[in-house]
MMTF fields as JSON, N, C-alpha, C and O atoms, coordinates in Angstrom:
{
  "mmtfVersion": "1.0.0",
  "mmtfProducer": "UNKNOWN",
  "numBonds": 383,
  "numAtoms": 384,
  "numGroups": 96,
  "numChains": 1,
  "numModels": 1,
  "chainsPerModel": [1],
  "groupsPerChain": [96],
  "chainIdList": ["A"],
  "bondAtomList": [4, 2, 8, 6, 12, 10, 16, 14, 20, 18, 24, 22, 28, 26, 32, 30, 36, 34, 40, 38, 44, 42, 48, 46, 52, 50, 56, 54, 60, 58, 64, 62, 68, 66, 72, 70, 76, 74, 80, 78, 84, 82, 88, 86, 92, 90, 96, 94, 100, 98, 104, 102, 108, 106, 112, 110, 116, 114, 120, 118, 124, 122, 128, 126, 132, 130, 136, 134, 140, 138, 144, 142, 148, 146, 152, 150, 156, 154, 160, 158, 164, 162, 168, 166, 172, 170, 176, 174, 180, 178, 184, 182, 188, 186, 192, 190, 196, 194, 200, 198, 204, 202, 208, 206, 212, 210, 216, 214, 220, 218, 224, 222, 228, 226, 232, 230, 236, 234, 240, 238, 244, 242, 248, 246, 252, 250, 256, 254, 260, 258, 264, 262, 268, 266, 272, 270, 276, 274, 280, 278, 284, 282, 288, 286, 292, 290, 296, 294, 300, 298, 304, 302, 308, 306, 312, 310, 316, 314, 320, 318, 324, 322, 328, 326, 332, 330, 336, 334, 340, 338, 344, 342, 348, 346, 352, 350, 356, 354, 360, 358, 364, 362, 368, 366, 372, 370, 376, 374, 380, 378],
  "bondOrderList": [1, 1, 1, 1, 1, 1, 1, 1, 1, 1, 1, 1, 1, 1, 1, 1, 1, 1, 1, 1, 1, 1, 1, 1, 1, 1, 1, 1, 1, 1, 1, 1, 1, 1, 1, 1, 1, 1, 1, 1, 1, 1, 1, 1, 1, 1, 1, 1, 1, 1, 1, 1, 1, 1, 1, 1, 1, 1, 1, 1, 1, 1, 1, 1, 1, 1, 1, 1, 1, 1, 1, 1, 1, 1, 1, 1, 1, 1, 1, 1, 1, 1, 1, 1, 1, 1, 1, 1, 1, 1, 1, 1, 1, 1, 1],
  "groupList": [{"groupName": "UNK", "atomNameList": ["N", "CA", "C", "O"], "elementList": ["N", "C", "C", "O"], "formalChargeList": [0, 0, 0, 0], "bondAtomList": [1, 0, 2, 1, 3, 2], "bondOrderList": [1, 1, 2], "singleLetterCode": "X", "chemCompType": "L-PEPTIDE LINKING"}],
  "groupTypeList": [0, 0, 0, 0, 0, 0, 0, 0, 0, 0, 0, 0, 0, 0, 0, 0, 0, 0, 0, 0, 0, 0, 0, 0, 0, 0, 0, 0, 0, 0, 0, 0, 0, 0, 0, 0, 0, 0, 0, 0, 0, 0, 0, 0, 0, 0, 0, 0, 0, 0, 0, 0, 0, 0, 0, 0, 0, 0, 0, 0, 0, 0, 0, 0, 0, 0, 0, 0, 0, 0, 0, 0, 0, 0, 0, 0, 0, 0, 0, 0, 0, 0, 0, 0, 0, 0, 0, 0, 0, 0, 0, 0, 0, 0, 0, 0],
  "groupIdList": [1, 2, 3, 4, 5, 6, 7, 8, 9, 10, 11, 12, 13, 14, 15, 16, 17, 18, 19, 20, 21, 22, 23, 24, 25, 26, 27, 28, 29, 30, 31, 32, 33, 34, 35, 36, 37, 38, 39, 40, 41, 42, 43, 44, 45, 46, 47, 48, 49, 50, 51, 52, 53, 54, 55, 56, 57, 58, 59, 60, 61, 62, 63, 64, 65, 66, 67, 68, 69, 70, 71, 72, 73, 74, 75, 76, 77, 78, 79, 80, 81, 82, 83, 84, 85, 86, 87, 88, 89, 90, 91, 92, 93, 94, 95, 96],
  "secStructList": [7, 3, 3, 3, 3, 3, 3, 3, 3, 4, 4, 4, 2, 2, 2, 2, 2, 2, 2, 2, 2, 2, 6, 6, 7, 7, 7, 7, 3, 3, 3, 3, 3, 3, 7, 5, 7, 7, 6, 6, 1, 7, 7, 5, 7, 1, 1, 1, 1, 1, 7, 7, 7, 3, 3, 3, 3, 3, 3, 3, 3, 7, 4, 4, 4, 2, 2, 2, 2, 2, 2, 2, 2, 2, 2, 2, 2, 2, 2, 7, 6, 6, 1, 7, 7, 3, 3, 3, 3, 3, 3, 7, 7, 7, 7, 7],
  "xCoordList": [0.854, -0.025, 0.876, 1.924, 0.463, 1.133, 0.207, -1.019, 0.966, 0.338, 0.754, 1.924, -0.329, -0.115, -0.423, -1.539, 0.501, 0.264, 0.485, 1.441, -0.437, -0.438, -0.468, -1.362, 0.292, 0.321, 0.034, 0.664, -0.911, -1.321, -1.884, -2.292, -1.915, -2.376, -3.889, -4.697, -4.209, -5.687, -6.665, -7.854, -6.177, -7.093, -7.53, -8.55, -6.758, -7.115, -7.823, -7.968, -8.334, -8.873, -10.046, -10.071, -11.047, -12.266, -11.85, -12.248, -11.097, -10.687, -9.827, -9.929, -8.971, -8.121, -8.906, -8.81, -9.709, -10.615, -11.571, -11.739, -12.181, -13.124, -12.43, -13.033, -11.181, -10.399, -10.31, -10.598, -9.916, -9.725, -11.042, -11.132, -12.077, -13.404, -14.01, -14.527, -13.939, -14.53, -13.821, -14.431, -12.552, -11.825, -11.998, -11.425, -12.876, -13.175, -12.455, -12.664, -11.561, -10.769, -11.551, -11.3, -12.525, -13.393, -13.015, -13.579, -12.03, -11.594, -10.216, -9.243, -10.212, -8.981, -9.053, -10.093, -7.935, -7.761, -7.249, -6.287, -7.918, -7.493, -7.068, -7.711, -5.9, -5.448, -5.324, -4.632, -6.006, -6.008, -5.103, -4.814, -4.671, -3.837, -2.36, -1.714, -1.87, -0.392, 0.355, -0.046, 1.439, 2.313, 3.763, 4.229, 4.369, 5.729, 6.428, 5.836, 7.639, 8.325, 8.817, 9.174, 8.852, 9.358, 9.858, 9.847, 10.297, 10.856, 9.711, 8.767, 9.828, 8.783, 7.564, 6.746, 7.416, 6.293, 6.695, 7.685, 5.897, 6.082, 5.831, 4.984, 6.522, 6.169, 4.692, 4.092, 4.143, 2.784, 2.838, 2.823, 2.902, 3.107, 2.046, 2.176, 0.903, -0.275, 0.041, -0.612, 1.019, 1.32, 0.902, 0.537, 0.974, 0.741, 1.754, 1.418, 3.065, 4.09, 4.048, 4.265, 3.746, 3.661, 2.31, 2.211, 1.263, -0.082, -0.338, 0.441, -1.389, -1.865, -1.349, -0.397, -1.987, -1.65, -1.836, -2.342, -1.4, -1.589, -2.53, -2.757, -3.009, -3.8, -3.008, -2.091, -3.336, -2.786, -3.857, -4.82, -3.699, -4.612, -3.789, -2.69, -4.298, -3.659, -4.546, -5.714, -4.071, -4.801, -4.078, -2.941, -4.621, -4.072, -4.669, -5.857, -3.734, -4.116, -3.306, -2.182, -3.944, -3.093, -2.034, -2.277, -0.875, 0.103, -0.29, 0.223, -1.3, -1.72, -2.551, -2.894, -2.882, -3.71, -2.769, -3.263, -1.453, -0.584, -0.445, -0.455, -0.317, -0.208, -1.345, -1.152, -2.558, -3.717, -3.628, -3.922, -3.207, -3.08, -1.95, -2.055, -0.814, 0.247, -0.225, 0.179, -1.099, -1.581, -2.531, -2.536, -3.319, -4.251, -3.501, -3.896, -2.344, -1.507, -0.883, -0.908, -0.332, 0.207, -0.691, -0.329, -2.032, -3.028, -3.401, -3.582, -3.5, -3.65, -2.55, -2.797, -1.337, -0.153, -0.2, 0.131, -0.621, -0.76, -1.911, -1.81, -2.971, -4.143, -3.942, -4.512, -3.113, -2.89, -1.379, -0.858, -0.686, 0.817, 1.235, 2.376, 0.432, 0.988, 0.408, 0.539, -0.183, -0.676, 0.367, 0.072, 1.634, 2.628, 2.416, 2.864, 1.751, 1.434, 2.75, 3.684, 2.74, 3.783, 3.103, 2.082, 3.592, 3.101, 4.218, 5.332, 3.884, 4.854, 4.119, 2.912, 4.984, 4.378, 5.457, 6.669, 4.838, 5.711, 4.962, 3.747, 5.733, 5.129, 4.176, 4.363, 3.217, 2.151, 1.773, 1.522, 1.737, 1.258, 0.13, 0.229, -0.965, -2.161, -1.89, -1.44, -2.16, -2.093, -3.391, -4.429, -3.355, -4.522, -4.549, -5.505],
  "yCoordList": [-1.16, 0.033, 1.232, 1.209, 2.311, 3.541, 4.759, 4.747, 5.81, 7.091, 7.975, 8.198, 8.45, 9.516, 10.831, 11.027, 11.789, 13.131, 14.1, 13.993, 15.024, 16.12, 17.462, 17.619, 18.397, 19.785, 20.736, 20.648, 21.693, 22.576, 23.846, 23.893, 24.836, 26.213, 26.148, 25.599, 26.685, 26.557, 27.191, 26.878, 28.121, 28.619, 27.562, 27.711, 26.496, 25.393, 24.343, 23.296, 24.485, 23.355, 22.714, 21.486, 23.46, 22.791, 21.95, 20.788, 22.451, 21.619, 20.447, 19.389, 20.616, 19.382, 18.338, 17.188, 18.647, 17.678, 17.062, 15.842, 17.835, 17.343, 16.305, 15.309, 16.573, 15.7, 14.317, 13.319, 14.256, 12.934, 12.28, 11.059, 12.994, 12.373, 11.836, 10.72, 12.651, 12.176, 10.93, 10.163, 10.691, 9.583, 8.319, 7.251, 8.563, 7.43, 7.38, 6.461, 8.385, 8.525, 9.369, 10.57, 8.774, 9.537, 9.55, 10.293, 8.694, 8.603, 9.252, 8.836, 10.372, 11.171, 11.896, 11.964, 12.424, 13.381, 14.718, 14.752, 15.783, 17.132, 17.938, 17.946, 18.63, 19.635, 20.874, 21.006, 21.894, 23.219, 24.209, 24.101, 25.16, 26.246, 25.958, 26.579, 24.974, 24.663, 25.835, 26.408, 26.191, 27.307, 26.682, 25.746, 27.338, 26.862, 27.526, 28.37, 27.134, 27.64, 26.451, 25.444, 26.526, 25.405, 25.91, 27.115, 25.024, 25.414, 25.491, 24.7, 26.427, 26.504, 27.319, 27.491, 27.843, 28.716, 29.706, 29.532, 30.728, 31.749, 31.146, 30.264, 31.593, 31.255, 31.48, 32.465, 30.618, 30.82, 30.722, 29.64, 31.942, 32.026, 32.728, 33.038, 32.99, 33.625, 35.048, 35.483, 35.77, 37.08, 38.075, 37.691, 39.44, 40.386, 40.405, 40.703, 40.104, 40.043, 38.814, 38.891, 37.624, 36.352, 35.758, 34.8, 36.282, 35.758, 34.296, 33.688, 33.87, 32.535, 31.366, 31.515, 30.289, 29.112, 27.913, 28.009, 26.765, 25.504, 24.512, 24.573, 23.67, 22.492, 21.3, 21.314, 20.173, 18.888, 17.899, 17.986, 16.939, 15.733, 14.569, 14.469, 13.634, 12.306, 11.214, 11.175, 10.336, 9.166, 7.9, 7.724, 7.035, 5.735, 4.718, 4.398, 4.201, 3.31, 2.144, 2.086, 1.071, -0.144, 0.27, 1.223, -0.355, -0.032, 0.072, 0.895, -0.863, -0.811, 0.38, 0.516, 1.273, 2.404, 3.602, 4.644, 3.534, 4.61, 5.089, 6.304, 4.261, 4.858, 5.675, 6.696, 5.367, 6.204, 7.603, 8.642, 7.54, 8.827, 9.682, 10.908, 9.015, 9.77, 10.398, 11.515, 9.691, 10.271, 11.515, 12.527, 11.294, 12.472, 13.679, 14.827, 13.35, 14.513, 15.251, 16.478, 14.444, 15.056, 15.919, 17.012, 15.41, 16.14, 17.493, 18.536, 17.429, 18.626, 19.635, 20.833, 19.153, 20.038, 20.757, 21.94, 20.032, 20.678, 21.716, 22.744, 21.469, 22.243, 23.584, 24.649, 23.371, 24.483, 24.648, 24.31, 25.163, 25.28, 26.239, 26.138, 27.144, 28.087, 27.659, 28.451, 26.524, 26.13, 25.529, 25.182, 25.42, 24.922, 23.456, 23.073, 22.613, 21.265, 20.439, 20.495, 19.693, 18.665, 17.387, 17.489, 16.231, 14.994, 14.078, 14.081, 13.303, 12.41, 11.127, 11.091, 10.018, 8.723, 8.194, 8.379, 7.523, 6.853, 5.577, 5.456, 4.635, 3.399, 3.556, 4.463, 2.764, 2.909, 1.564, 0.62, 1.493, 0.338, 0.814, 1.819, 0.041, 0.436, -0.26, -1.404, 0.422, -0.14, -0.709, -0.058, -1.992, -2.679, -2.974, -3.574],
  "zCoordList": [0.015, 0.01, 0.06, 0.706, -0.638, -0.626, -0.263, -0.372, 0.182, 0.47, -0.728, -1.036, -1.365, -2.443, -1.882, -1.4, -1.9, -1.262, -2.442, -3.211, -2.53, -3.458, -2.807, -1.975, -3.018, -2.522, -3.593, -4.647, -3.415, -4.451, -3.899, -2.739, -4.672, -4.277, -3.921, -4.671, -2.838, -2.421, -3.374, -3.33, -4.284, -5.276, -6.265, -6.938, -6.351, -7.303, -6.706, -7.337, -5.457, -4.663, -5.338, -5.423, -5.838, -6.489, -7.659, -7.731, -8.552, -9.64, -9.291, -9.912, -8.296, -7.945, -7.354, -7.783, -6.364, -5.675, -6.712, -6.721, -7.555, -8.596, -9.536, -9.937, -9.858, -10.804, -10.193, -10.855, -8.943, -8.324, -8.0, -8.129, -7.587, -7.269, -8.553, -8.591, -9.615, -10.907, -11.42, -12.165, -11.055, -11.48, -10.563, -10.78, -9.486, -8.595, -7.318, -6.527, -7.06, -5.825, -4.838, -4.748, -4.062, -3.294, -1.829, -1.026, -1.492, -0.055, 0.013, -0.616, 0.88, 0.948, 2.26, 2.915, 2.614, 3.794, 3.198, 2.431, 3.575, 3.059, 4.3, 5.35, 4.078, 5.041, 4.412, 3.402, 4.984, 4.428, 5.115, 6.307, 4.35, 4.922, 5.205, 6.049, 4.443, 4.584, 4.013, 3.001, 4.659, 4.106, 3.874, 4.524, 2.873, 2.589, 1.339, 0.665, 1.076, -0.07, -0.821, -0.211, -2.135, -2.912, -4.203, -4.452, -5.032, -6.381, -7.389, -7.362, -8.235, -9.282, -9.053, -9.957, -7.827, -7.505, -6.419, -5.708, -6.33, -5.325, -3.887, -3.746, -2.882, -1.528, -1.168, -1.599, -0.424, 0.018, 1.532, 2.119, 2.158, 3.574, 4.337, 5.522, 3.562, 4.285, 4.835, 5.784, 4.263, 4.704, 3.608, 2.497, 3.983, 2.922, 1.917, 0.771, 2.198, 1.295, 0.382, -0.827, 1.052, 0.338, 0.608, 1.375, 0.014, 0.234, -0.284, -1.018, 0.137, -0.337, 0.571, 1.337, 0.444, 1.15, 0.246, -0.872, 0.782, 0.009, 0.75, 1.959, -0.031, 0.465, 0.232, -0.589, 0.967, 0.709, 0.707, 1.469, -0.157, -0.196, 0.002, -0.543, 0.8, 1.07, 0.596, 0.982, -0.207, -0.638, -0.24, -0.676, 0.524, 0.816, -0.113, -0.078, -0.991, -2.135, -2.205, -1.707, -2.909, -3.278, -4.252, -4.992, -4.329, -5.27, -6.713, -7.472, -7.103, -8.526, -8.963, -10.138, -7.973, -8.257, -8.482, -8.913, -8.224, -8.342, -9.763, -9.96, -10.763, -12.195, -12.497, -13.156, -12.096, -12.346, -11.675, -12.266, -10.414, -9.701, -10.288, -10.308, -10.79, -11.37, -12.652, -12.973, -13.422, -14.729, -14.476, -15.177, -13.391, -13.034, -12.58, -12.783, -11.923, -11.373, -12.617, -12.707, -13.557, -14.82, -15.495, -15.931, -15.621, -16.32, -15.548, -16.177, -14.255, -13.466, -13.577, -13.721, -13.509, -13.675, -15.026, -15.108, -16.117, -17.488, -17.467, -18.136, -16.73, -16.678, -15.789, -16.026, -14.817, -13.804, -13.593, -12.529, -14.599, -14.49, -13.414, -12.963, -12.966, -11.986, -10.57, -9.637, -10.383, -9.063, -8.109, -6.965, -8.643, -7.72, -7.312, -6.231, -8.132, -7.798, -7.607, -8.406, -6.512, -6.289, -5.801, -5.121, -6.098, -5.647, -5.156, -5.679, -4.147, -3.579, -3.207, -2.971, -3.17, -2.633, -1.624, -1.734, -0.652, 0.301, 0.775, 0.616, 1.361, 1.793, 2.95, 3.761, 3.062, 4.057, 4.582, 3.832, 5.89, 6.628, 7.511, 8.215, 7.444, 8.274, 9.698, 9.77, 10.685, 12.009, 12.431, 12.32, 12.945, 13.311, 14.743, 15.232]
}
């Protein structure tokens, strides 16, 4: 199992969430108001000088679902080139 994490500008929230939901990924965790600096986009620090914030979506998925998520991410990045989209995956074990 893997965790797929996507970070994006909060202004793109409706489009990003809709893209994943329409593709059948309806189970996720969203964190709003993340701040930070990265490569390829302006800092989003929630200040007057660096306004804006990021949101993050977490998807816990079986390994075989990752290619579909990666494709959706590539499509979103092409559709929203200034949204500062970044995606990451990491191993996941559910605690029982």
